[in-house]
N, C-alpha and C positions, 0 to 999 in steps of 0.2 A: 266910358271906362276911365277911371282915374289914372293918374301918372304911376302910382304905386302898383296898381293892378297890371298895367302894361309892362312894368319892369319885372314883376313876378311871373307873368306869362312868358316873357322873353327868357328868363332864367330857366324856367321849366322846359321850354323848347330846347335850349342848349343842353341841359342835363339829359333829356331824352335822346337827343342826337348823339351825344358822346357815349351814353349807355348802349345805344344801338351799335355803334362802331366797336365797342368792347365786346359785345355779344357776338358780332360777326367774327372778330379775331379769335375768340374762344371756340367758336364753332369750327373754324378752320383747323385749330389744334385738334379738336375732336375728330375731324375728318382724317387727319394724319394718324391718329390713334386707331381709328377704324380700319385704315389701310394696313396698319401693323397687325391688328387682330386677324384680318383676312389672310395676310401672308402667313402668319404663324399657324392659323387654323388649317390652311392647305398643307403646310409643311408637316403638321402633326398627323394629318390623314394619310399623306403620301409617303411617310417615313417607312423604311423597311420593317420596323416593328411599330405599326401604327397605334396611336392612342386616339381611337375614334371619338370617344365621349368628349375628351378635351378639345379635339379639333372641331367638332360640331358646336360645342358651347362657344368657342372663340368665333366661329363664323356667325352664330346667332348674335353674339355681342357686337360684332362688326355691323350687322344689319341694323340693330337697335341704335347704335351710335350714329350710323349714317342717317337714319330717319330723324333722330332727334336733332342733330346738327343741321340737317336740311330744313327742318321746320323752323328752327331758331333763326337761320339766315333769312328765310322768307319773311318771317315776322319782323325782323330788324330792318330789312329793306323797305317793307311797307311802312314802318314807323318813320323812317327817314323820308320816304316819298310823300307821305300824307300825315304830318304831325297832328293835325286837328282830329283826324279819325282815331289816331293812336291815343290821344289824350282823352277823347270821349270813351274809348274802350276801357282805359284805366279808371276813369270816373265811374263807369258802370260796375267794375269789379270791386271798387272800394266801398 
């Protein structure tokens, strides 16, 4: 492996690592938003004049956000733990 190829590989690993940390941070923000959706959904349902449809839609949105952010966190942690496998997965997708 040439010197230039080694530098390119090191830069790619650094970029993948920083991208994974950014994805984890954004996923944590999504988790907070999902908690807000869940709280608002329950409040809409338990209100003295309930808005059932809106409450159920907010609870469904909370579950979808929770699943999406959880999957993103898992993928990011795997990319940080095993960068070679993550790079191979990216090369297969490209």
